[in-house]
MOPAC internal coordinates of N, CA, C and O (Angstrom, degrees):
PM7 1SCF
backbone

  N    0.0000 0     0.00 0     0.00 0    0    0    0
  C    1.4519 1     0.00 0     0.00 0    1    0    0
  C    1.5350 1   108.31 1     0.00 0    2    1    0
  O    1.2310 1   120.68 1   -48.00 1    3    2    1
  N    1.2918 1   116.31 1   132.00 1    3    2    1
  C    1.4635 1   121.72 1  -178.29 1    5    3    2
  C    1.5275 1   110.25 1   -73.27 1    6    5    3
  O    1.2310 1   121.65 1   -35.74 1    7    6    5
  N    1.2924 1   114.45 1   144.26 1    7    6    5
  C    1.4605 1   121.74 1   178.65 1    9    7    6
  C    1.5250 1   109.84 1   -74.82 1   10    9    7
  O    1.2310 1   120.22 1   -42.48 1   11   10    9
  N    1.3215 1   117.18 1   137.52 1   11   10    9
  C    1.4677 1   122.43 1   178.77 1   13   11   10
  C    1.5227 1   109.08 1   -84.54 1   14   13   11
  O    1.2310 1   120.22 1   -58.07 1   15   14   13
  N    1.3143 1   117.18 1   121.93 1   15   14   13
  C    1.4648 1   122.56 1   179.73 1   17   15   14
  C    1.5348 1   109.30 1  -102.76 1   18   17   15
  O    1.2310 1   120.65 1   -47.43 1   19   18   17
  N    1.3151 1   116.36 1   132.57 1   19   18   17
  C    1.4678 1   121.63 1   175.34 1   21   19   18
  C    1.5164 1   108.64 1   -88.48 1   22   21   19
  O    1.2310 1   120.76 1   -69.17 1   23   22   21
  N    1.3262 1   116.16 1   110.83 1   23   22   21
  C    1.4531 1   122.09 1   175.82 1   25   23   22
  C    1.5151 1   108.75 1   -98.74 1   26   25   23
  O    1.2310 1   119.79 1   -22.74 1   27   26   25
  N    1.3416 1   118.00 1   157.26 1   27   26   25
  C    1.4711 1   119.37 1   178.34 1   29   27   26
  C    1.5276 1   110.55 1   -60.93 1   30   29   27
  O    1.2310 1   120.48 1   -54.74 1   31   30   29
  N    1.3313 1   116.68 1   125.26 1   31   30   29
  C    1.4670 1   120.30 1   176.75 1   33   31   30
  C    1.5250 1   109.59 1   -80.05 1   34   33   31
  O    1.2310 1   120.41 1     3.17 1   35   34   33
  N    1.3114 1   116.82 1  -176.83 1   35   34   33
  C    1.4730 1   121.05 1  -177.98 1   37   35   34
  C    1.5266 1   111.60 1   -58.42 1   38   37   35
  O    1.2310 1   120.39 1   137.79 1   39   38   37
  N    1.3276 1   116.87 1   -42.21 1   39   38   37
  C    1.4646 1   121.23 1   178.77 1   41   39   38
  C    1.5315 1   111.48 1   -60.84 1   42   41   39
  O    1.2310 1   120.30 1   133.82 1   43   42   41
  N    1.3108 1   117.03 1   -46.18 1   43   42   41
  C    1.4631 1   121.49 1  -179.87 1   45   43   42
  C    1.5217 1   110.65 1   -66.08 1   46   45   43
  O    1.2310 1   119.68 1   138.08 1   47   46   45
  N    1.3181 1   118.21 1   -41.92 1   47   46   45
  C    1.4743 1   121.21 1   179.51 1   49   47   46
  C    1.5199 1   110.89 1   -64.50 1   50   49   47
  O    1.2310 1   120.07 1   141.80 1   51   50   49
  N    1.3321 1   117.47 1   -38.20 1   51   50   49
  C    1.4586 1   120.98 1   177.62 1   53   51   50
  C    1.5278 1   109.85 1   -65.23 1   54   53   51
  O    1.2310 1   120.54 1   136.38 1   55   54   53
  N    1.3162 1   116.57 1   -43.62 1   55   54   53
  C    1.4643 1   121.15 1   178.47 1   57   55   54
  C    1.5156 1   111.55 1   -62.82 1   58   57   55
  O    1.2310 1   120.48 1   139.08 1   59   58   57
  N    1.3113 1   116.70 1   -40.92 1   59   58   57
  C    1.4515 1   121.17 1   178.63 1   61   59   58
  C    1.5226 1   109.53 1   -61.20 1   62   61   59
  O    1.2310 1   120.25 1   132.04 1   63   62   61
  N    1.3255 1   117.14 1   -47.96 1   63   62   61
  C    1.4716 1   120.41 1  -179.19 1   65   63   62
  C    1.5262 1   112.23 1   -64.40 1   66   65   63
  O    1.2310 1   120.07 1   144.32 1   67   66   65
  N    1.3230 1   117.47 1   -35.68 1   67   66   65
  C    1.4627 1   120.93 1  -177.41 1   69   67   66
  C    1.5250 1   113.62 1   -77.06 1   70   69   67
  O    1.2310 1   120.02 1   140.45 1   71   70   69
  N    1.3237 1   117.57 1   -39.55 1   71   70   69
  C    1.4425 1   120.14 1  -168.40 1   73   71   70
  C    1.5336 1   115.92 1  -109.95 1   74   73   71
  O    1.2310 1   119.72 1   161.11 1   75   74   73
  N    1.2937 1   118.14 1   -18.89 1   75   74   73
  C    1.4620 1   119.50 1  -175.54 1   77   75   74
  C    1.5190 1   110.00 1   -97.67 1   78   77   75
  O    1.2310 1   120.20 1   -57.26 1   79   78   77
  N    1.3374 1   117.23 1   122.74 1   79   78   77
  C    1.4635 1   119.88 1   177.72 1   81   79   78
  C    1.5278 1   111.23 1   -58.66 1   82   81   79
  O    1.2310 1   120.55 1   -35.40 1   83   82   81
  N    1.3034 1   116.56 1   144.60 1   83   82   81
  C    1.4693 1   121.84 1  -175.62 1   85   83   82
  C    1.5341 1   112.43 1   -58.55 1   86   85   83
  O    1.2310 1   119.98 1   149.15 1   87   86   85
  N    1.3242 1   117.64 1   -30.85 1   87   86   85
  C    1.4642 1   119.78 1  -177.89 1   89   87   86
  C    1.5220 1   113.82 1   -70.08 1   90   89   87
  O    1.2310 1   119.51 1   164.73 1   91   90   89
  N    1.3326 1   118.54 1   -15.27 1   91   90   89
  C    1.4712 1   121.08 1   177.07 1   93   91   90
  C    1.5357 1   111.62 1  -120.28 1   94   93   91
  O    1.2310 1   120.39 1  -167.14 1   95   94   93
  N    1.3198 1   116.86 1    12.86 1   95   94   93
  C    1.4652 1   121.49 1  -176.72 1   97   95   94
  C    1.5348 1   112.67 1   -54.06 1   98   97   95
  O    1.2310 1   120.23 1   127.38 1   99   98   97
  N    1.3332 1   117.17 1   -52.62 1   99   98   97
  C    1.4610 1   120.41 1  -175.11 1  101   99   98
  C    1.5234 1   112.40 1   -67.94 1  102  101   99
  O    1.2310 1   120.36 1   142.00 1  103  102  101
  N    1.3417 1   116.92 1   -38.00 1  103  102  101
  C    1.4669 1   119.95 1   176.74 1  105  103  102
  C    1.5335 1   109.50 1   -63.04 1  106  105  103
  O    1.2310 1   120.88 1   136.88 1  107  106  105
  N    1.3351 1   115.93 1   -43.12 1  107  106  105
  C    1.4543 1   120.77 1   179.34 1  109  107  106
  C    1.5321 1   110.26 1   -62.43 1  110  109  107
  O    1.2310 1   120.53 1   134.08 1  111  110  109
  N    1.3166 1   116.59 1   -45.92 1  111  110  109
  C    1.4552 1   120.19 1  -178.98 1  113  111  110
  C    1.5252 1   111.57 1   -59.41 1  114  113  111
  O    1.2310 1   119.96 1   136.25 1  115  114  113
  N    1.3128 1   117.69 1   -43.75 1  115  114  113
  C    1.4745 1   121.61 1   178.61 1  117  115  114
  C    1.5197 1   110.00 1   -63.91 1  118  117  115
  O    1.2310 1   120.50 1   133.61 1  119  118  117
  N    1.3354 1   116.65 1   -46.39 1  119  118  117
  C    1.4707 1   119.55 1   179.15 1  121  119  118
  C    1.5294 1   110.82 1   -63.44 1  122  121  119
  O    1.2310 1   120.00 1   141.46 1  123  122  121
  N    1.3385 1   117.60 1   -38.54 1  123  122  121
  C    1.4623 1   120.62 1   177.67 1  125  123  122
  C    1.5277 1   110.26 1   -59.71 1  126  125  123
  O    1.2310 1   121.00 1   133.23 1  127  126  125
  N    1.3187 1   115.69 1   -46.77 1  127  126  125
  C    1.4809 1   120.70 1   179.56 1  129  127  126
  C    1.5266 1   110.85 1   -59.71 1  130  129  127
  O    1.2310 1   120.43 1   135.48 1  131  130  129
  N    1.3173 1   116.79 1   -44.52 1  131  130  129
  C    1.4621 1   120.27 1  -178.47 1  133  131  130
  C    1.5213 1   111.50 1   -71.32 1  134  133  131
  O    1.2310 1   120.01 1   147.75 1  135  134  133
  N    1.3006 1   117.59 1   -32.25 1  135  134  133
  C    1.4632 1   121.33 1   179.09 1  137  135  134
  C    1.5234 1   111.23 1   -72.55 1  138  137  135
  O    1.2310 1   119.77 1   151.00 1  139  138  137
  N    1.3113 1   118.03 1   -29.00 1  139  138  137
  C    1.4612 1   122.49 1  -176.72 1  141  139  138
  C    1.5211 1   113.58 1   -99.40 1  142  141  139
  O    1.2310 1   120.48 1  -171.04 1  143  142  141
  N    1.3169 1   116.68 1     8.96 1  143  142  141
  C    1.4658 1   123.93 1   175.08 1  145  143  142
  C    1.5268 1   107.69 1  -139.01 1  146  145  143
  O    1.2310 1   120.32 1   -23.84 1  147  146  145
  N    1.3133 1   116.99 1   156.16 1  147  146  145
  C    1.4808 1   118.85 1   175.79 1  149  147  146
  C    1.5191 1   110.56 1   -59.71 1  150  149  147
  O    1.2310 1   121.38 1   140.81 1  151  150  149
  N    1.3092 1   114.97 1   -39.19 1  151  150  149
  C    1.4576 1   123.10 1   177.59 1  153  151  150
  C    1.5111 1   107.32 1  -165.19 1  154  153  151
  O    1.2310 1   120.43 1   -14.19 1  155  154  153
  N    1.3238 1   116.78 1   165.81 1  155  154  153
  C    1.4545 1   121.96 1   172.42 1  157  155  154
  C    1.5129 1   108.39 1  -136.60 1  158  157  155
  O    1.2310 1   121.01 1   -35.26 1  159  158  157
  N    1.3020 1   115.68 1   144.74 1  159  158  157
  C    1.4513 1   120.38 1   175.41 1  161  159  158
  C    1.5316 1   108.57 1   -88.65 1  162  161  159
  O    1.2310 1   121.39 1   -15.07 1  163  162  161
  N    1.3240 1   114.94 1   164.93 1  163  162  161
  C    1.4627 1   120.19 1   177.35 1  165  163  162
  C    1.5291 1   109.57 1   -55.83 1  166  165  163
  O    1.2310 1   120.49 1   135.61 1  167  166  165
  N    1.3284 1   116.66 1   -44.39 1  167  166  165
  C    1.4655 1   121.54 1  -178.69 1  169  167  166
  C    1.5396 1   111.84 1   -62.52 1  170  169  167
  O    1.2310 1   120.05 1   141.42 1  171  170  169
  N    1.3183 1   117.52 1   -38.58 1  171  170  169
  C    1.4633 1   120.57 1  -179.53 1  173  171  170
  C    1.5273 1   111.83 1   -67.98 1  174  173  171
  O    1.2310 1   120.75 1   145.61 1  175  174  173
  N    1.3265 1   116.16 1   -34.39 1  175  174  173
  C    1.4710 1   119.67 1   177.36 1  177  175  174
  C    1.5318 1   110.90 1   -73.97 1  178  177  175
  O    1.2310 1   120.93 1   148.08 1  179  178  177
  N    1.3310 1   115.83 1   -31.92 1  179  178  177
  C    1.4702 1   120.87 1  -176.79 1  181  179  178
  C    1.5336 1   112.60 1   -84.16 1  182  181  179
  O    1.2310 1   120.74 1   142.67 1  183  182  181
  N    1.3116 1   116.19 1   -37.33 1  183  182  181
  C    1.4639 1   122.10 1  -170.95 1  185  183  182
  C    1.5369 1   111.86 1   -70.23 1  186  185  183
  O    1.2310 1   121.16 1   -43.57 1  187  186  185
  N    1.2994 1   115.39 1   136.43 1  187  186  185
  C    1.4624 1   121.93 1   176.29 1  189  187  186
  C    1.5217 1   109.59 1   -75.80 1  190  189  187
  O    1.2310 1   120.44 1   -39.55 1  191  190  189
  N    1.3405 1   116.77 1   140.45 1  191  190  189
  C    1.4589 1   122.14 1   175.86 1  193  191  190
  C    1.5234 1   108.13 1  -121.37 1  194  193  191
  O    1.2310 1   120.60 1   -81.15 1  195  194  193
  N    1.3140 1   116.46 1    98.85 1  195  194  193
  C    1.4633 1   120.92 1  -177.58 1  197  195  194
  C    1.5290 1   111.59 1   -63.52 1  198  197  195
  O    1.2310 1   119.94 1   141.95 1  199  198  197
  N    1.3189 1   117.73 1   -38.05 1  199  198  197
  C    1.4575 1   120.52 1  -178.62 1  201  199  198
  C    1.5340 1   111.89 1   -65.40 1  202  201  199
  O    1.2310 1   120.30 1   152.24 1  203  202  201
  N    1.3303 1   117.03 1   -27.76 1  203  202  201
  C    1.4702 1   121.08 1   179.28 1  205  203  202
  C    1.5227 1   112.36 1  -104.27 1  206  205  203
  O    1.2310 1   120.53 1  -175.53 1  207  206  205
  N    1.3284 1   116.60 1     4.47 1  207  206  205
  C    1.4606 1   122.60 1  -179.14 1  209  207  206
  C    1.5312 1   111.80 1    56.35 1  210  209  207
  O    1.2310 1   120.95 1  -144.40 1  211  210  209
  N    1.3260 1   115.79 1    35.60 1  211  210  209
  C    1.4638 1   122.23 1   177.82 1  213  211  210
  C    1.5121 1   107.75 1   -98.15 1  214  213  211
  O    1.2310 1   120.02 1   -58.19 1  215  214  213
  N    1.3321 1   117.57 1   121.81 1  215  214  213
  C    1.4641 1   120.19 1  -174.44 1  217  215  214
  C    1.5166 1   113.39 1   -83.86 1  218  217  215
  O    1.2310 1   120.04 1   166.64 1  219  218  217
  N    1.3199 1   117.53 1   -13.36 1  219  218  217
  C    1.4587 1   120.37 1  -179.11 1  221  219  218
  C    1.5224 1   109.91 1    79.94 1  222  221  219
  O    1.2310 1   121.45 1   -11.63 1  223  222  221
  N    1.3140 1   114.82 1   168.37 1  223  222  221
  C    1.4692 1   121.44 1   179.09 1  225  223  222
  C    1.5198 1   107.15 1  -110.05 1  226  225  223
  O    1.2310 1   120.55 1   -48.21 1  227  226  225
  N    1.3179 1   116.55 1   131.79 1  227  226  225
  C    1.4593 1   121.25 1  -179.94 1  229  227  226
  C    1.5176 1   111.04 1   -56.81 1  230  229  227
  O    1.2310 1   120.27 1   -34.84 1  231  230  229
  N    1.3115 1   117.09 1   145.16 1  231  230  229
  C    1.4545 1   124.77 1  -173.63 1  233  231  230
  C    1.5420 1   112.78 1   -49.83 1  234  233  231
  O    1.2310 1   119.32 1   123.15 1  235  234  233
  N    1.3157 1   118.90 1   -56.85 1  235  234  233
  C    1.4644 1   122.23 1  -177.41 1  237  235  234
  C    1.5163 1   112.20 1   -64.84 1  238  237  235
  O    1.2310 1   120.68 1   138.85 1  239  238  237
  N    1.3229 1   116.30 1   -41.15 1  239  238  237
  C    1.4521 1   121.55 1   179.17 1  241  239  238
  C    1.5240 1   110.66 1   -65.36 1  242  241  239
  O    1.2310 1   120.27 1   138.52 1  243  242  241
  N    1.3160 1   117.09 1   -41.48 1  243  242  241
  C    1.4548 1   121.45 1   179.65 1  245  243  242
  C    1.5206 1   110.87 1   -61.15 1  246  245  243
  O    1.2310 1   120.27 1   133.28 1  247  246  245
  N    1.3188 1   117.09 1   -46.72 1  247  246  245
  C    1.4665 1   121.02 1   179.08 1  249  247  246
  C    1.5197 1   110.01 1   -60.18 1  250  249  247
  O    1.2310 1   120.08 1   134.86 1  251  250  249
  N    1.3104 1   117.45 1   -45.14 1  251  250  249
  C    1.4688 1   122.72 1  -179.97 1  253  251  250
  C    1.5259 1   110.91 1   -60.97 1  254  253  251
  O    1.2310 1   120.15 1   132.39 1  255  254  253
  N    1.3234 1   117.32 1   -47.61 1  255  254  253
  C    1.4603 1   121.22 1  -177.14 1  257  255  254
  C    1.5223 1   112.09 1   -70.42 1  258  257  255
  O    1.2310 1   120.01 1   142.39 1  259  258  257
  N    1.3293 1   117.58 1   -37.61 1  259  258  257
  C    1.4681 1   119.64 1   177.00 1  261  259  258
  C    1.5218 1   110.35 1   -63.54 1  262  261  259
  O    1.2310 1   120.19 1   136.21 1  263  262  261
  N    1.3168 1   117.25 1   -43.79 1  263  262  261
  C    1.4710 1   120.47 1   177.96 1  265  263  262
  C    1.5248 1   111.11 1   -60.69 1  266  265  263
  O    1.2310 1   120.19 1   138.11 1  267  266  265
  N    1.3192 1   117.25 1   -41.89 1  267  266  265
  C    1.4558 1   122.70 1   177.96 1  269  267  266
  C    1.5343 1   110.86 1   -61.29 1  270  269  267
  O    1.2310 1   120.48 1   132.82 1  271  270  269
  N    1.3353 1   116.69 1   -47.18 1  271  270  269
  C    1.4642 1   121.43 1  -179.08 1  273  271  270
  C    1.5401 1   111.43 1   -67.30 1  274  273  271
  O    1.2310 1   120.41 1   144.48 1  275  274  273
  N    1.3280 1   116.81 1   -35.52 1  275  274  273
  C    1.4641 1   120.62 1   175.84 1  277  275  274
  C    1.5222 1   111.30 1   -64.20 1  278  277  275
  O    1.2310 1   120.30 1   134.61 1  279  278  277
  N    1.3231 1   117.03 1   -45.39 1  279  278  277
  C    1.4771 1   121.28 1  -179.95 1  281  279  278
  C    1.5189 1   111.73 1   -62.57 1  282  281  279
  O    1.2310 1   119.95 1   146.93 1  283  282  281
  N    1.3192 1   117.70 1   -33.07 1  283  282  281
  C    1.4683 1   121.53 1   179.59 1  285  283  282
  C    1.5266 1   112.50 1   -86.79 1  286  285  283
  O    1.2310 1   120.22 1  -176.10 1  287  286  285
  N    1.3372 1   117.18 1     3.90 1  287  286  285
  C    1.4630 1   123.30 1   179.15 1  289  287  286
  C    1.5253 1   112.17 1    59.92 1  290  289  287
  O    1.2310 1   120.51 1  -144.14 1  291  290  289
  N    1.3277 1   116.63 1    35.86 1  291  290  289
  C    1.4599 1   120.76 1   177.03 1  293  291  290
  C    1.5217 1   110.85 1   -94.96 1  294  293  291
  O    1.2310 1   120.81 1   159.61 1  295  294  293
  N    1.3207 1   116.05 1   -20.39 1  295  294  293
  C    1.4712 1   122.16 1   175.78 1  297  295  294
  C    1.5262 1   107.44 1  -137.86 1  298  297  295
  O    1.2310 1   121.17 1   -14.82 1  299  298  297
  N    1.3259 1   115.37 1   165.18 1  299  298  297
  C    1.4622 1   120.48 1   173.16 1  301  299  298
  C    1.5292 1   108.28 1  -133.47 1  302  301  299
  O    1.2310 1   121.91 1   -30.53 1  303  302  301
  N    1.2991 1   113.94 1   149.47 1  303  302  301
  C    1.4604 1   120.22 1  -178.75 1  305  303  302
  C    1.5228 1   109.14 1   -96.43 1  306  305  303
  O    1.2310 1   121.40 1   -46.96 1  307  306  305
  N    1.3316 1   114.93 1   133.04 1  307  306  305
  C    1.4489 1   121.55 1   178.96 1  309  307  306
  C    1.5108 1   110.83 1  -108.34 1  310  309  307
  O    1.2310 1   121.11 1    22.10 1  311  310  309
  N    1.2875 1   115.49 1  -157.90 1  311  310  309
  C    1.4617 1   122.00 1  -179.89 1  313  311  310
  C    1.5324 1   110.68 1   -72.21 1  314  313  311
  O    1.2310 1   120.92 1   -28.89 1  315  314  313
  N    1.3013 1   115.84 1   151.11 1  315  314  313
  C    1.4691 1   123.67 1   173.99 1  317  315  314
  C    1.5320 1   113.45 1    53.50 1  318  317  315
  O    1.2310 1   120.61 1  -133.43 1  319  318  317
  N    1.3383 1   116.44 1    46.57 1  319  318  317
  C    1.4600 1   121.86 1   178.74 1  321  319  318
  C    1.5210 1   113.75 1    54.23 1  322  321  319
  O    1.2310 1   121.00 1  -140.42 1  323  322  321
  N    1.3329 1   115.69 1    39.58 1  323  322  321
  C    1.4548 1   119.99 1   174.55 1  325  323  322
  C    1.5251 1   109.18 1  -102.26 1  326  325  323
  O    1.2310 1   120.59 1   -29.70 1  327  326  325
  N    1.3092 1   116.48 1   150.30 1  327  326  325
  C    1.4497 1   122.23 1  -176.34 1  329  327  326
  C    1.5147 1   109.70 1  -129.52 1  330  329  327
  O    1.2310 1   121.24 1   -33.68 1  331  330  329
  N    1.3527 1   115.23 1   146.32 1  331  330  329
  C    1.4626 1   122.62 1   177.51 1  333  331  330
  C    1.5215 1   107.64 1  -131.61 1  334  333  331
  O    1.2310 1   120.99 1   -29.29 1  335  334  333
  N    1.2989 1   115.71 1   150.71 1  335  334  333
  C    1.4563 1   120.86 1   175.32 1  337  335  334
  C    1.5229 1   108.73 1   -80.46 1  338  337  335
  O    1.2310 1   120.34 1   -36.86 1  339  338  337
  N    1.3252 1   116.96 1   143.14 1  339  338  337
  C    1.4641 1   121.84 1   177.98 1  341  339  338
  C    1.5265 1   109.67 1   -92.34 1  342  341  339
  O    1.2310 1   120.92 1    -8.22 1  343  342  341
  N    1.3218 1   115.85 1   171.78 1  343  342  341
  C    1.4756 1   119.86 1   175.82 1  345  343  342
  C    1.5241 1   109.79 1   -59.12 1  346  345  343
  O    1.2310 1   120.69 1   139.67 1  347  346  345
  N    1.3167 1   116.28 1   -40.33 1  347  346  345
  C    1.4693 1   120.08 1   178.44 1  349  347  346
  C    1.5249 1   110.56 1   -63.03 1  350  349  347
  O    1.2310 1   120.26 1   140.30 1  351  350  349
  N    1.3286 1   117.10 1   -39.70 1  351  350  349
  C    1.4580 1   121.51 1   178.15 1  353  351  350
  C    1.5182 1   111.41 1   -63.23 1  354  353  351
  O    1.2310 1   120.67 1   138.44 1  355  354  353
  N    1.3409 1   116.33 1   -41.56 1  355  354  353
  C    1.4691 1   120.13 1   178.49 1  357  355  354
  C    1.5233 1   110.99 1   -64.77 1  358  357  355
  O    1.2310 1   121.10 1   146.11 1  359  358  357
  N    1.3114 1   115.51 1   -33.89 1  359  358  357
  C    1.4706 1   120.83 1  -178.55 1  361  359  358
  C    1.5264 1   111.31 1   -71.99 1  362  361  359
  O    1.2310 1   120.58 1   142.36 1  363  362  361
  N    1.3220 1   116.49 1   -37.64 1  363  362  361
  C    1.4690 1   120.62 1  -175.90 1  365  363  362
  C    1.5292 1   113.45 1   -82.80 1  366  365  363
  O    1.2310 1   120.35 1   157.68 1  367  366  365
  N    1.3262 1   116.94 1   -22.32 1  367  366  365
  C    1.4678 1   121.02 1  -176.53 1  369  367  366
  C    1.5219 1   113.08 1   -53.07 1  370  369  367
  O    1.2310 1   118.35 1   129.64 1  371  370  369
  N    1.3271 1   120.76 1   -50.36 1  371  370  369
  C    1.4711 1   119.79 1   179.12 1  373  371  370
  C    1.5286 1   112.62 1   -66.74 1  374  373  371
  O    1.2310 1   119.79 1   153.10 1  375  374  373
  N    1.3131 1   118.01 1   -26.90 1  375  374  373
  C    1.4556 1   121.41 1   178.96 1  377  375  374
  C    1.5199 1   112.25 1   -69.97 1  378  377  375
  O    1.2310 1   120.36 1   159.26 1  379  378  377
  N    1.3213 1   116.92 1   -20.74 1  379  378  377
  C    1.4606 1   121.24 1   179.51 1  381  379  378
  C    1.5262 1   111.52 1   -75.18 1  382  381  379
  O    1.2310 1   120.29 1   164.01 1  383  382  381
  N    1.3170 1   117.05 1   -15.99 1  383  382  381
  C    1.4630 1   122.78 1  -179.19 1  385  383  382
  C    1.5259 1   109.33 1   -87.80 1  386  385  383
  O    1.2310 1   120.23 1  -110.57 1  387  386  385
  N    1.3058 1   117.17 1    69.43 1  387  386  385
  C    1.4677 1   119.89 1  -172.75 1  389  387  386
  C    1.5153 1   114.03 1  -105.89 1  390  389  387
  O    1.2310 1   119.51 1   156.75 1  391  390  389
  N    1.3086 1   118.54 1   -23.25 1  391  390  389
  C    1.4650 1   120.62 1  -176.39 1  393  391  390
  C    1.5189 1   110.50 1   -64.30 1  394  393  391
  O    1.2310 1   120.75 1   -47.06 1  395  394  393
  N    1.3186 1   116.17 1   132.94 1  395  394  393
  C    1.4528 1   120.63 1   177.03 1  397  395  394
  C    1.4992 1   114.79 1    82.18 1  398  397  395
  O    1.2310 1   119.78 1  -175.90 1  399  398  397
  N    1.3284 1   118.03 1     4.10 1  399  398  397
  C    1.4577 1   121.41 1  -179.85 1  401  399  398
  C    1.5166 1   109.51 1  -102.49 1  402  401  399
  O    1.2310 1   120.51 1   -30.18 1  403  402  401
  N    1.3068 1   116.62 1   149.82 1  403  402  401
  C    1.4747 1   121.57 1   178.47 1  405  403  402
  C    1.5079 1   110.37 1   -89.09 1  406  405  403
  O    1.2310 1   120.10 1   180.00 1  407  406  405

């Protein structure tokens, strides 16, 4: 049985576009995915999901952003190229939503 992945719905995508600065968009999207799932594999983050209107993260960009998030201890790498958000990642996620806030 295939694992059910929670992708950002229309409401989440609208919120991301409104509140997250463009320079941290991809990091936020990866952290959002990991926060809303037990874990995600590299393929799940990369793969497009037409039914959920998820465009996926380009291969080179995904590798770059995952390495960045790993170095900052916002995510951790598990077995079989799976990733989980850390406590620090969960703490910083809401702080990334700064655009448009007073």
